[in-house]
N, C-alpha and C positions, 0 to 999 in steps of 0.2 A: 605711364603704364607701370603697373606694380611688378616688382621683381618676383622671382620664384620664392625667395626667402619671405617676402611680405605675404604672399599667398599661403605659404605653409604656416606662418604665424596666425593668419586669419582663420585658417581651417582648424588649427589646434585650439584657438580660443573658442570658436563656435562649438567644437566638439566637447570641450570641457564645460562650457556653459549649459549645453543641452543635457549632459550627464548630471550636472549639479541640480538642474531643475527637476529631474526625475528622482533624485535621491533626497531632496528636501521638499516636503509637501507644502511648506509655506515660507515666505520670506523671513519670518522671525526665527526659523529653525526649529519650531515646535514639532514634536513627533506625536502629538496627541491624536491626529487623524490617521496615522500610519498603521496598517494592519500588523499584528504580531504573527510571526511565522509559525509558532507552535500552538496557536489558539485552536486549530482544527485537529491537531495530532493528539492532544491530551484526552479529549472526550472519547475518541476512538480507542485509545490505549486502555482507558478505564473500562469501557464496555467490553473489550476483548478479555481483560483480566477477570472481570466479573463472570463472563460466560464460561471461561475455562474453570474458574473456581466452582461454579454450579455443577458443571459436568463432572469435575473431580469428586465433589462431595457426593453426588448421586452414585458414582461408581464405587466409592468407598463404603457407603452405607447400604446399598442394595445391589450387590453384584448379581449379574444374571448369567453367569457361566453355566453350561450344562453340567449335570452331576456326572461323576465318574462312571464309565461303563455305558453311558447312553450316547446316542448319536442322533443328530437332527436330520441326517441324510437318509433318504428312503432306501432300504436294501431289498425291496421286493423283486427287483430284476438286476441280475449281475451282468446281463448281456448288453453290449453296446451296439446300437444300430446306426448305420450310416445310410445316407441317401444312395440310390442306385447310380452307378456311373462314376463314383468317386473312389479313389484309392487312398491308401495310407500315405 
């Protein structure tokens, strides 16, 4: 019968071996087939920067702020109406 120390050593060995098999894709240690972590981040970052640059350029070259003294809010009625049965 194996002692507790032998069982612990066997467990530790199995755990390290399993972890090593996930970290190394092939027995030769080549990382050719391993995915690169930033391969999906760079394209998204580039697209985001380009979109921000386009919106910034459009805002700089053709601003569409209203002219001074004009308002886009309709001022035909200054009275606020509320549904019946409601209070402030």
